[in-house]
C-alpha positions as CSV (number, residue, x, y, z in Angstrom):
1,M,-0.8,13.8,-7.7
2,I,-1.6,10.7,-5.6
3,T,-3.2,11.4,-2.2
4,S,-3.7,7.8,-1.0
5,I,-2.8,4.2,-1.8
6,E,-4.8,1.3,-0.6
7,I,-3.3,-2.2,-0.9
8,K,-5.6,-5.2,-0.4
9,S,-4.7,-8.9,-0.3
10,G,-6.7,-10.4,2.5
11,D,-5.3,-7.6,4.8
12,K,-5.7,-3.9,3.9
13,L,-3.2,-1.1,4.1
14,T,-4.1,2.5,3.5
15,I,-1.2,4.9,3.1
16,T,-1.3,8.7,2.8
17,R,1.3,11.5,3.1
18,S,1.0,11.4,6.9
19,T,-0.7,8.1,7.9
20,I,-0.6,4.3,7.5
21,R,-3.6,2.3,8.6
22,F,-3.6,-1.5,8.8
23,H,-6.7,-3.8,9.1
24,G,-6.2,-7.5,9.1
25,V,-8.0,-10.6,10.3
26,N,-6.5,-13.9,11.5
27,P,-9.1,-16.3,10.1
28,S,-8.0,-19.2,12.2
29,L,-8.4,-17.2,15.4
30,G,-11.1,-14.8,14.3
31,V,-9.0,-11.9,15.7
32,V,-9.1,-8.5,14.1
33,D,-5.8,-6.6,14.1
34,K,-5.9,-2.8,13.5
35,W,-3.3,-0.1,13.9
36,T,-2.5,3.4,12.7
37,V,0.7,5.3,12.7
38,T,0.9,9.0,11.9
39,S,3.9,11.3,11.1
40,H,4.1,14.8,9.7
41,T,7.8,14.8,9.0
42,A,9.4,15.6,5.7
43,A,11.1,12.2,5.7
44,F,7.7,10.4,5.9
45,E,6.3,12.5,3.1
46,Q,9.4,11.8,1.0
47,M,9.0,8.1,1.5
48,F,5.3,8.4,0.5
49,L,6.4,10.1,-2.7
50,Q,8.9,7.3,-3.3
51,L,6.1,4.7,-2.7
52,C,3.9,6.5,-5.2
53,G,6.6,6.1,-7.8
54,E,6.9,2.3,-7.1
55,V,3.2,1.8,-7.2
56,G,3.1,3.7,-10.5
57,E,5.6,1.2,-11.9
58,L,3.6,-1.8,-10.5
59,T,0.3,-0.6,-12.0
60,T,1.8,-1.0,-15.4
61,L,1.7,-4.8,-14.7
62,A,-2.1,-4.7,-14.0
63,G,-3.9,-7.5,-15.8
64,R,-0.8,-9.6,-16.3
65,W,-1.5,-12.9,-14.5
66,D,1.0,-15.6,-13.5
67,G,-0.6,-17.4,-10.5
68,G,-0.9,-16.6,-6.8
69,E,-3.2,-14.5,-4.9
70,K,-4.6,-11.2,-6.2
71,T,-3.4,-8.0,-4.8
72,I,-5.5,-4.8,-5.4
73,F,-3.8,-1.4,-5.5
74,T,-6.3,1.4,-5.4
75,V,-4.8,4.9,-6.1
76,T,-6.7,8.1,-5.2
77,E,-5.7,11.3,-6.8
78,E,-6.1,14.9,-5.5
79,C,-9.1,15.5,-7.9
80,G,-10.9,12.5,-6.3
81,N,-10.4,10.0,-9.1
82,K,-9.8,6.5,-8.0
83,M,-8.2,3.7,-10.0
84,S,-7.9,0.1,-8.9
85,Y,-5.3,-2.2,-10.4
86,V,-5.6,-6.0,-9.8
87,L,-2.2,-7.6,-9.8
88,N,-1.4,-11.3,-9.5
89,Q,2.4,-11.2,-9.5
90,P,5.0,-13.0,-7.4
91,E,5.5,-11.4,-4.0
92,E,9.0,-10.2,-4.9
93,R,7.4,-7.7,-7.3
94,Y,6.1,-5.8,-4.2
95,R,9.2,-6.1,-2.1
96,T,10.3,-2.5,-2.7
97,C,6.9,-1.2,-1.8
98,F,6.7,-3.0,1.5
99,T,10.3,-2.0,2.3
100,I,9.3,1.6,1.9
101,I,6.2,1.1,4.0
102,D,8.3,-0.6,6.7
103,Q,10.6,2.4,6.8
104,M,7.6,4.7,7.0
105,V,6.2,2.8,10.0
106,R,9.7,3.0,11.7
107,E,9.8,6.8,11.0
108,A,6.4,7.3,12.6
109,Q,7.3,5.5,15.8
């Protein structure tokens, strides 16, 4: 079972069953943006499980290149195993993942 998902593409998001952490830098301003939201609700955990399913589907695309920036998905399992998948897919491939993450942030606020 997945315990955390890290998504890196310039900025970094780390998502667990109860927390989302963001770390980004605006290079033109040199400003660091960091935030964390936490929720221990069943709805948040259910969205995390849904996100795990979406990421599982995306990782089957790892290594398929068709231009654009690289996005790295690092998945950590309960046993401590970490697997990183480098994807270079059009942004719409990730839309469902980021829709779920947005819902998780709203749930935590």
